[in-house]
VEXDREN-2710 file (C-alpha; in Angstrom, 1 decimal):
% VEXDREN-2710
k/r/px/py/pz
1/UNK/-2.6/-22.4/11.7
2/UNK/-0.8/-22.1/8.9
3/UNK/-1.2/-19.5/6.4
4/UNK/-1.4/-19.9/2.6
5/UNK/0.9/-18.2/0.3
6/UNK/0.5/-18.0/-3.8
7/UNK/2.2/-20.9/-5.8
8/UNK/3.4/-21.4/-9.2
9/UNK/6.1/-24.2/-9.9
10/UNK/7.2/-25.9/-6.9
11/UNK/8.7/-29.3/-6.0
12/UNK/8.2/-30.7/-2.5
13/UNK/9.8/-33.5/-1.1
14/UNK/9.1/-35.1/2.5
15/UNK/6.2/-36.7/3.7
16/UNK/2.9/-37.6/2.5
17/UNK/0.0/-38.3/4.6
18/UNK/-2.5/-40.8/3.3
19/UNK/-4.6/-43.9/4.2
20/UNK/-1.2/-45.4/5.5
21/UNK/0.1/-42.6/7.4
22/UNK/3.1/-40.4/7.1
23/UNK/5.4/-42.1/4.5
24/UNK/8.3/-40.4/2.2
25/UNK/6.9/-38.8/-1.0
26/UNK/6.8/-35.6/-2.8
27/UNK/4.5/-33.4/-5.0
28/UNK/5.3/-32.0/-8.3
29/UNK/3.2/-28.6/-8.9
30/UNK/3.0/-26.7/-12.4
31/UNK/1.7/-23.5/-12.8
32/UNK/0.1/-24.0/-9.6
33/UNK/-1.7/-27.2/-10.7
34/UNK/-0.8/-30.8/-8.9
35/UNK/1.0/-32.7/-11.8
36/UNK/1.7/-35.9/-9.5
37/UNK/1.7/-37.0/-6.0
38/UNK/3.9/-40.0/-5.1
39/UNK/5.6/-42.2/-2.3
40/UNK/9.1/-42.8/-2.4
41/UNK/12.1/-40.8/-3.7
42/UNK/11.2/-37.7/-5.8
43/UNK/11.8/-38.0/-9.5
44/UNK/13.0/-34.3/-9.9
45/UNK/15.2/-32.3/-7.6
46/UNK/12.8/-30.5/-5.0
47/UNK/12.7/-27.0/-4.2
48/UNK/11.2/-27.4/-0.6
49/UNK/11.0/-29.8/1.9
50/UNK/6.9/-30.5/3.4
51/UNK/4.1/-32.5/4.0
52/UNK/1.6/-33.1/1.9
53/UNK/-2.1/-33.7/3.1
54/UNK/-3.8/-36.3/0.7
55/UNK/-7.1/-38.0/1.6
56/UNK/-8.2/-35.1/4.1
57/UNK/-11.6/-36.2/4.6
58/UNK/-13.9/-34.0/6.9
59/UNK/-15.1/-36.7/9.2
60/UNK/-18.4/-34.6/10.2
61/UNK/-20.1/-31.9/9.2
62/UNK/-23.7/-30.2/9.0
63/UNK/-23.4/-28.2/5.8
64/UNK/-26.7/-26.7/5.1
65/UNK/-26.8/-24.4/8.1
66/UNK/-23.5/-22.6/6.5
67/UNK/-25.7/-19.7/5.4
68/UNK/-27.2/-19.2/9.1
69/UNK/-25.5/-16.2/11.3
70/UNK/-26.2/-17.1/15.0
71/UNK/-26.5/-14.5/17.8
72/UNK/-23.9/-14.9/20.7
73/UNK/-24.7/-16.5/24.1
74/UNK/-26.9/-19.4/22.7
75/UNK/-26.4/-23.0/24.5
76/UNK/-25.9/-26.1/22.7
77/UNK/-29.5/-27.0/23.4
78/UNK/-30.7/-23.6/22.3
79/UNK/-28.7/-24.2/19.2
80/UNK/-28.7/-27.6/17.8
81/UNK/-31.3/-29.5/19.8
82/UNK/-33.8/-31.2/17.7
83/UNK/-36.6/-30.2/16.8
84/UNK/-36.6/-26.6/18.0
85/UNK/-33.2/-25.3/18.3
86/UNK/-32.1/-22.4/16.1
87/UNK/-30.5/-24.6/13.7
88/UNK/-33.4/-26.9/13.0
89/UNK/-35.9/-23.9/12.8
90/UNK/-33.8/-22.6/10.2
91/UNK/-33.4/-25.7/8.2
92/UNK/-37.7/-25.6/8.4
93/UNK/-38.1/-22.3/7.4
94/UNK/-35.6/-21.8/4.9
95/UNK/-36.4/-22.7/1.2
96/UNK/-34.7/-25.2/-0.9
97/UNK/-33.2/-22.7/-3.2
98/UNK/-31.5/-21.2/-0.1
99/UNK/-30.4/-24.4/1.3
100/UNK/-28.8/-25.8/-1.7
101/UNK/-26.7/-22.5/-1.9
102/UNK/-25.4/-22.6/1.2
103/UNK/-24.6/-26.4/0.7
104/UNK/-23.1/-25.7/-2.6
105/UNK/-21.0/-22.5/-1.1
106/UNK/-19.8/-24.9/1.9
107/UNK/-18.7/-27.5/-0.8
108/UNK/-16.4/-25.0/-2.5
109/UNK/-15.1/-23.4/0.8
110/UNK/-14.4/-26.9/1.9
111/UNK/-12.8/-28.3/-1.6
112/UNK/-10.6/-24.8/-1.9
113/UNK/-9.2/-25.5/1.6
114/UNK/-8.1/-29.1/0.7
115/UNK/-11.3/-31.2/1.6
116/UNK/-13.4/-32.4/-1.4
117/UNK/-15.0/-35.1/0.7
118/UNK/-16.8/-34.4/3.9
119/UNK/-19.4/-36.8/5.7
120/UNK/-22.3/-35.0/6.3
121/UNK/-25.3/-35.6/8.7
122/UNK/-27.6/-34.2/6.3
123/UNK/-31.2/-33.1/7.8
124/UNK/-34.7/-33.1/5.9
125/UNK/-35.2/-36.3/5.0
126/UNK/-34.9/-37.9/1.5
127/UNK/-35.5/-34.4/-0.4
128/UNK/-32.6/-33.1/2.2
129/UNK/-30.3/-35.7/0.8
130/UNK/-31.1/-35.2/-2.9
131/UNK/-30.4/-31.4/-2.4
132/UNK/-27.1/-32.2/-1.2
133/UNK/-26.2/-34.9/-4.0
134/UNK/-27.3/-32.4/-6.6
135/UNK/-24.8/-29.8/-5.7
136/UNK/-22.1/-32.0/-3.9
137/UNK/-22.0/-35.1/-5.7
138/UNK/-18.6/-36.0/-4.0
139/UNK/-20.0/-35.7/-0.4
140/UNK/-20.6/-38.5/1.8
141/UNK/-24.4/-38.1/2.9
142/UNK/-25.6/-39.2/6.2
143/UNK/-29.3/-38.8/5.8
144/UNK/-32.0/-38.3/8.9
145/UNK/-35.6/-39.5/8.8
146/UNK/-38.1/-37.0/9.3
147/UNK/-40.9/-39.2/10.8
148/UNK/-41.5/-39.3/14.6
149/UNK/-42.2/-43.2/14.0
150/UNK/-39.9/-45.7/12.3
151/UNK/-41.2/-45.8/8.4
152/UNK/-39.4/-48.2/6.5
153/UNK/-40.6/-46.6/3.1
154/UNK/-39.1/-43.4/4.4
155/UNK/-35.7/-44.8/5.2
156/UNK/-35.6/-46.8/2.1
157/UNK/-36.1/-43.6/0.2
158/UNK/-33.3/-42.0/2.0
159/UNK/-30.9/-44.8/1.5
160/UNK/-31.8/-44.8/-2.4
161/UNK/-29.7/-41.6/-2.6
162/UNK/-27.8/-41.2/0.7
163/UNK/-24.6/-43.3/1.8
164/UNK/-26.5/-44.0/5.0
165/UNK/-28.1/-42.7/7.9
166/UNK/-26.5/-40.2/10.7
167/UNK/-28.8/-39.9/13.9
168/UNK/-28.9/-37.1/16.6
169/UNK/-28.4/-39.1/19.6
170/UNK/-29.9/-41.6/21.7
171/UNK/-31.4/-38.9/24.1
172/UNK/-33.2/-37.2/21.3
173/UNK/-35.2/-40.4/20.0
174/UNK/-36.5/-43.6/21.2
175/UNK/-34.2/-46.4/21.1
176/UNK/-36.6/-48.9/19.5
177/UNK/-36.9/-46.4/16.4
178/UNK/-33.3/-46.0/16.2
179/UNK/-32.6/-49.6/16.4
180/UNK/-35.0/-50.3/13.8
181/UNK/-33.3/-47.6/11.7
182/UNK/-30.0/-49.2/12.3
183/UNK/-31.1/-52.6/11.6
184/UNK/-32.2/-51.6/8.3
185/UNK/-29.2/-49.6/7.2
186/UNK/-27.0/-52.4/8.1
187/UNK/-29.1/-55.0/6.1
188/UNK/-28.5/-52.5/3.2
189/UNK/-24.8/-52.4/3.7
190/UNK/-25.0/-48.5/4.1
191/UNK/-23.0/-46.5/6.9
192/UNK/-24.7/-46.0/10.2
193/UNK/-23.2/-43.3/12.5
194/UNK/-24.5/-41.2/15.5
195/UNK/-23.4/-38.7/17.9
196/UNK/-22.8/-39.5/21.4
197/UNK/-22.3/-37.7/24.9
198/UNK/-21.8/-34.4/23.4
199/UNK/-24.0/-32.5/25.9
200/UNK/-24.4/-35.1/28.7
201/UNK/-23.0/-38.3/29.4
202/UNK/-25.1/-41.2/27.2
203/UNK/-25.2/-45.0/27.6
204/UNK/-22.2/-45.9/25.5
205/UNK/-23.6/-50.0/25.9
206/UNK/-26.7/-48.8/24.2
207/UNK/-24.9/-46.9/21.4
208/UNK/-22.6/-49.5/20.5
209/UNK/-25.4/-52.0/20.3
210/UNK/-26.5/-50.1/17.5
211/UNK/-23.1/-51.0/15.8
212/UNK/-22.5/-47.8/14.4
213/UNK/-19.5/-47.2/11.7
214/UNK/-18.4/-44.3/13.9
215/UNK/-19.6/-41.7/16.6
216/UNK/-19.3/-38.2/17.0
217/UNK/-18.0/-36.1/20.0
218/UNK/-18.0/-38.1/23.1
219/UNK/-16.9/-35.0/25.2
220/UNK/-18.8/-36.2/28.2
221/UNK/-17.4/-39.8/28.0
222/UNK/-15.8/-41.5/30.8
223/UNK/-12.3/-43.8/30.4
224/UNK/-14.6/-46.8/30.4
225/UNK/-16.8/-45.5/27.4
226/UNK/-13.7/-44.8/25.4
227/UNK/-12.2/-48.0/26.2
228/UNK/-15.4/-49.6/25.0
229/UNK/-15.2/-47.6/21.6
230/UNK/-11.5/-48.9/21.2
231/UNK/-12.6/-52.4/21.9
232/UNK/-15.6/-52.2/19.6
233/UNK/-13.1/-50.9/16.9
234/UNK/-15.6/-47.8/16.4
235/UNK/-14.0/-44.6/15.8
236/UNK/-14.8/-41.4/17.6
237/UNK/-15.0/-38.2/15.3
238/UNK/-13.9/-35.0/17.4
239/UNK/-14.8/-31.3/16.6
240/UNK/-12.3/-29.3/19.1
241/UNK/-13.8/-25.8/17.5
242/UNK/-17.4/-26.3/17.5
243/UNK/-16.8/-28.0/21.1
244/UNK/-14.9/-25.2/22.2
245/UNK/-17.9/-22.8/21.4
246/UNK/-20.0/-24.4/23.8
247/UNK/-17.2/-24.4/26.6
248/UNK/-16.4/-28.1/25.7
249/UNK/-13.5/-30.2/24.9
250/UNK/-13.0/-33.5/23.3
251/UNK/-11.1/-36.0/25.3
252/UNK/-8.5/-36.5/22.8
253/UNK/-5.6/-37.3/25.5
254/UNK/-7.7/-39.9/27.2
255/UNK/-9.1/-41.5/23.9
256/UNK/-5.2/-41.8/22.8
257/UNK/-4.4/-43.6/26.1
258/UNK/-7.4/-46.0/25.9
259/UNK/-6.8/-47.0/22.3
260/UNK/-9.5/-45.2/20.4
261/UNK/-9.3/-44.6/16.6
262/UNK/-9.6/-40.6/16.3
263/UNK/-11.0/-38.6/13.3
264/UNK/-11.6/-35.0/12.9
265/UNK/-14.6/-32.9/11.6
266/UNK/-15.4/-29.3/11.6
267/UNK/-19.3/-30.2/12.4
268/UNK/-21.7/-27.0/12.1
269/UNK/-21.1/-24.5/9.1
270/UNK/-22.6/-21.9/10.9
271/UNK/-19.6/-22.4/13.5
272/UNK/-16.6/-22.5/11.6
273/UNK/-15.2/-22.7/8.1
274/UNK/-14.7/-26.5/6.8
275/UNK/-10.9/-26.1/6.9
276/UNK/-9.1/-29.1/8.0
277/UNK/-6.0/-27.4/8.6
278/UNK/-7.2/-25.1/11.3
279/UNK/-9.4/-28.2/12.8
280/UNK/-6.2/-30.1/12.9
281/UNK/-4.3/-27.2/14.4
282/UNK/-7.0/-26.8/17.1
283/UNK/-6.8/-30.8/17.6
284/UNK/-2.9/-30.4/18.5
285/UNK/-3.6/-27.5/20.8
286/UNK/-6.1/-29.5/22.7
287/UNK/-4.2/-32.7/22.9
288/UNK/-1.2/-30.6/23.8
289/UNK/-3.1/-29.1/26.6
290/UNK/-4.3/-32.1/27.8
291/UNK/-1.0/-34.0/28.0
292/UNK/-1.6/-36.0/24.7
293/UNK/0.4/-37.2/21.8
294/UNK/-0.2/-34.1/19.0
295/UNK/1.2/-36.4/16.3
296/UNK/-1.9/-38.2/16.4
297/UNK/-3.2/-35.7/14.3
298/UNK/-1.7/-37.0/11.2
299/UNK/-3.6/-40.4/11.6
300/UNK/-6.9/-38.7/12.6
301/UNK/-6.5/-36.5/9.3
302/UNK/-7.2/-40.0/7.0
303/UNK/-8.6/-42.0/9.7
304/UNK/-12.3/-42.3/8.0
305/UNK/-10.4/-42.6/4.8
306/UNK/-9.2/-45.9/5.9
307/UNK/-11.9/-47.1/8.3
308/UNK/-15.0/-46.2/6.2
309/UNK/-14.2/-44.8/2.5
310/UNK/-11.3/-47.0/1.2
311/UNK/-10.9/-50.1/3.7
312/UNK/-9.5/-52.0/1.3
313/UNK/-6.4/-49.3/0.6
314/UNK/-7.0/-49.0/-3.1
315/UNK/-5.6/-46.2/-4.8
316/UNK/-8.3/-43.7/-6.2
317/UNK/-8.2/-41.0/-8.9
318/UNK/-8.8/-37.5/-7.5
319/UNK/-12.0/-35.9/-8.9
320/UNK/-10.0/-33.2/-10.6
321/UNK/-11.8/-30.8/-7.8
322/UNK/-10.7/-28.7/-5.2
323/UNK/-7.1/-28.2/-3.8
324/UNK/-4.3/-30.4/-2.2
325/UNK/-2.8/-28.9/0.8
326/UNK/1.1/-28.8/1.2
327/UNK/2.5/-27.7/4.4
328/UNK/6.2/-26.3/3.9
329/UNK/8.5/-27.0/6.8
330/UNK/11.2/-29.2/7.3
331/UNK/9.9/-30.1/10.9
332/UNK/7.5/-33.6/10.7
333/UNK/6.0/-32.7/14.2
334/UNK/2.4/-31.6/14.2
335/UNK/3.3/-28.5/16.5
336/UNK/5.6/-26.9/14.2
337/UNK/4.1/-27.5/11.1
338/UNK/0.4/-26.3/12.2
339/UNK/1.6/-23.4/14.1
340/UNK/0.5/-19.8/13.6
341/UNK/3.8/-18.6/11.2
342/UNK/4.1/-21.8/9.2
343/UNK/3.4/-21.6/5.5
344/UNK/1.3/-23.7/2.9
345/UNK/0.3/-23.8/-0.4
346/UNK/-2.8/-25.1/-1.8
347/UNK/-2.4/-26.2/-5.6
348/UNK/-5.4/-27.0/-7.6
349/UNK/-6.0/-30.9/-8.2
350/UNK/-5.4/-32.3/-11.5
351/UNK/-7.5/-35.3/-12.5
352/UNK/-6.0/-38.4/-12.6
353/UNK/-3.3/-37.5/-10.1
354/UNK/-2.1/-40.5/-8.0
355/UNK/-1.6/-40.7/-4.4
END
């Protein structure tokens, strides 16, 4: 991946990657702080050329396990399968102070790496969602019920603080239960999302019948499964680094061929840092190895911004927290911009900088 260098004053002209994709634009940095980000011609003489990564939303995270250090050699099921995978035992046994610190640390690292917004599948019911909301107000929180049976009061409590519900998978839970949860989420006009075909192939018709906003992984999906996602306009969030830990690969090239909208996430905090430049570089490596289009990474970096967070294309203000990522390169191709010897700067965001 590209590596960061110190930044003071710098004017960079080139391309800005936002909700509408790569467009000509610029960023003006003064004393290491972003003064402005804009489209079109730069109002000042540029010092460098580059690619500005704006709206870089981390599409799938589990931030509460950021403090967990895992032994080598565990299978996917041993590590993350509910209810007794190592991760879930850790989340049950760790106290709220420990979990809050893990989530806060995760949010800080994510913002410092250029992604102040991340979409978290938050375990622990309503209280787990409240913990995350308290330490990371800007997170998109998709809670998960604790009750083994559908409890509308519990789901209502979760939705009072969360942005929606994020479910494990159709293999882990009774379908009638998941369907009842999904129906309630849609009635409240919130986000419903689900893991799909990560460990084994799952019934995509069953998954899509839940009308998810997006699905995660799809490592074991067939071409037909991917085509159905494309036809249903359901994006797939791929997590190449965490998948590689278990010897799996997201089907990036096949998904591109089938017309699927792809997004990118870093998945479990215990497996890798929430750095979307690192994850984008992994996306490029997998795409190239599969004969896919590595340039799809630019759209994937902002897919959920356009499909989920800001579907009307509205311009929003930065929160004033975190950093922006600027890849310093004359090349617009992903392979060059994200290669190991490429340079980048991560200036501090200033409140009110427009994209």
